[in-house]
SEMIDO-282376 format. One record per residue (C-alpha): x negated, z negated, y negated. Coordinates in Angstrom, 2 decimals. Layout:
% residues N
pt u=X; w=Z; v=Y
...
***
This chain:
% residues 104
pt u=-0.18; w=0.13; v=0.17
pt u=-1.55; w=0.54; v=-3.31
pt u=-1.18; w=1.35; v=-6.78
pt u=0.15; w=-0.06; v=-9.77
pt u=2.96; w=-2.19; v=-11.04
pt u=3.72; w=-4.63; v=-14.25
pt u=6.14; w=-7.69; v=-14.35
pt u=8.06; w=-8.14; v=-17.22
pt u=8.99; w=-12.00; v=-18.04
pt u=12.47; w=-12.21; v=-19.97
pt u=11.30; w=-16.00; v=-20.63
pt u=8.32; w=-15.30; v=-22.56
pt u=8.61; w=-11.45; v=-24.28
pt u=5.07; w=-11.46; v=-24.83
pt u=4.12; w=-11.96; v=-20.79
pt u=3.04; w=-8.85; v=-19.24
pt u=1.68; w=-8.95; v=-16.05
pt u=-0.18; w=-6.22; v=-14.30
pt u=-1.05; w=-5.29; v=-10.73
pt u=-3.77; w=-3.39; v=-9.62
pt u=-4.03; w=-2.33; v=-5.61
pt u=-7.49; w=-0.50; v=-5.38
pt u=-9.87; w=-0.42; v=-2.38
pt u=-12.98; w=-2.33; v=-2.40
pt u=-15.23; w=0.09; v=-1.30
pt u=-15.55; w=3.95; v=-1.75
pt u=-14.40; w=6.23; v=1.26
pt u=-16.27; w=8.50; v=1.90
pt u=-16.39; w=8.64; v=5.78
pt u=-14.85; w=12.57; v=6.89
pt u=-17.09; w=13.58; v=3.82
pt u=-20.34; w=11.78; v=5.44
pt u=-18.90; w=13.24; v=8.78
pt u=-18.86; w=16.62; v=7.91
pt u=-22.06; w=16.87; v=6.35
pt u=-23.75; w=15.30; v=9.38
pt u=-22.56; w=17.68; v=11.68
pt u=-23.88; w=20.75; v=9.17
pt u=-27.05; w=18.40; v=9.49
pt u=-27.17; w=18.40; v=13.59
pt u=-26.10; w=22.07; v=13.82
pt u=-29.48; w=22.89; v=11.38
pt u=-27.16; w=24.63; v=8.60
pt u=-29.17; w=22.84; v=6.49
pt u=-28.33; w=25.31; v=3.37
pt u=-24.64; w=24.46; v=3.65
pt u=-25.59; w=20.61; v=4.52
pt u=-27.29; w=21.14; v=0.65
pt u=-24.44; w=22.21; v=-0.51
pt u=-22.11; w=20.46; v=0.48
pt u=-23.78; w=17.46; v=-0.49
pt u=-23.76; w=18.80; v=-3.80
pt u=-20.33; w=19.23; v=-4.16
pt u=-19.06; w=16.30; v=-2.10
pt u=-21.10; w=13.48; v=-1.90
pt u=-23.57; w=13.87; v=-4.97
pt u=-21.34; w=10.86; v=-6.95
pt u=-22.03; w=8.67; v=-3.46
pt u=-26.12; w=9.13; v=-4.15
pt u=-26.47; w=5.73; v=-5.23
pt u=-25.09; w=3.92; v=-1.51
pt u=-27.92; w=3.33; v=0.54
pt u=-26.67; w=4.56; v=3.33
pt u=-25.87; w=8.27; v=1.76
pt u=-29.04; w=8.56; v=0.31
pt u=-31.34; w=8.06; v=3.52
pt u=-28.91; w=10.15; v=5.17
pt u=-29.77; w=13.29; v=2.74
pt u=-34.02; w=12.06; v=2.87
pt u=-33.58; w=12.53; v=6.16
pt u=-31.87; w=15.39; v=6.02
pt u=-34.86; w=16.79; v=3.58
pt u=-36.93; w=15.63; v=5.85
pt u=-35.40; w=17.74; v=9.07
pt u=-35.13; w=20.80; v=6.92
pt u=-38.79; w=21.15; v=6.05
pt u=-38.14; w=20.17; v=2.30
pt u=-41.30; w=17.79; v=1.11
pt u=-41.09; w=18.95; v=-1.49
pt u=-37.54; w=17.82; v=-2.68
pt u=-38.11; w=14.97; v=-0.23
pt u=-41.14; w=13.64; v=-2.71
pt u=-39.04; w=14.15; v=-6.06
pt u=-36.22; w=11.39; v=-4.34
pt u=-36.55; w=8.00; v=-6.45
pt u=-34.88; w=5.08; v=-4.43
pt u=-35.75; w=2.55; v=-6.93
pt u=-32.10; w=2.90; v=-8.64
pt u=-30.39; w=3.21; v=-5.30
pt u=-32.06; w=0.20; v=-3.12
pt u=-32.57; w=-2.09; v=-5.68
pt u=-36.93; w=-2.43; v=-5.00
pt u=-39.64; w=-0.02; v=-5.24
pt u=-40.10; w=1.77; v=-2.08
pt u=-43.59; w=3.81; v=-1.20
pt u=-43.54; w=6.76; v=0.79
pt u=-46.08; w=6.98; v=2.95
pt u=-48.01; w=10.84; v=3.47
pt u=-48.13; w=11.30; v=6.66
pt u=-51.57; w=13.24; v=7.48
pt u=-50.34; w=17.10; v=6.97
pt u=-47.36; w=16.80; v=5.81
pt u=-48.57; w=17.04; v=1.84
pt u=-50.01; w=20.55; v=2.82
***
């Protein structure tokens, strides 16, 4: 049950109560599942496009950020991976190790 409703109090003409029914977390499960499906099939171009269209707003969510980073590694886009900045996402500095041969 969702929505907004108001209550007016006749005995207190200036009192208005507003009730909001909002979800407590973002609901992006279906979008993340579709993104994961595209990655599993190896359609990285479509997965990257889908991410930008459907999941970019959730980029600061740690799980979404990690899924995106893993896709970049899996597709071999080390340049884009190197440009990722996880600090605002995870709230602390993470050092990314460049493995031998990865930066060549």
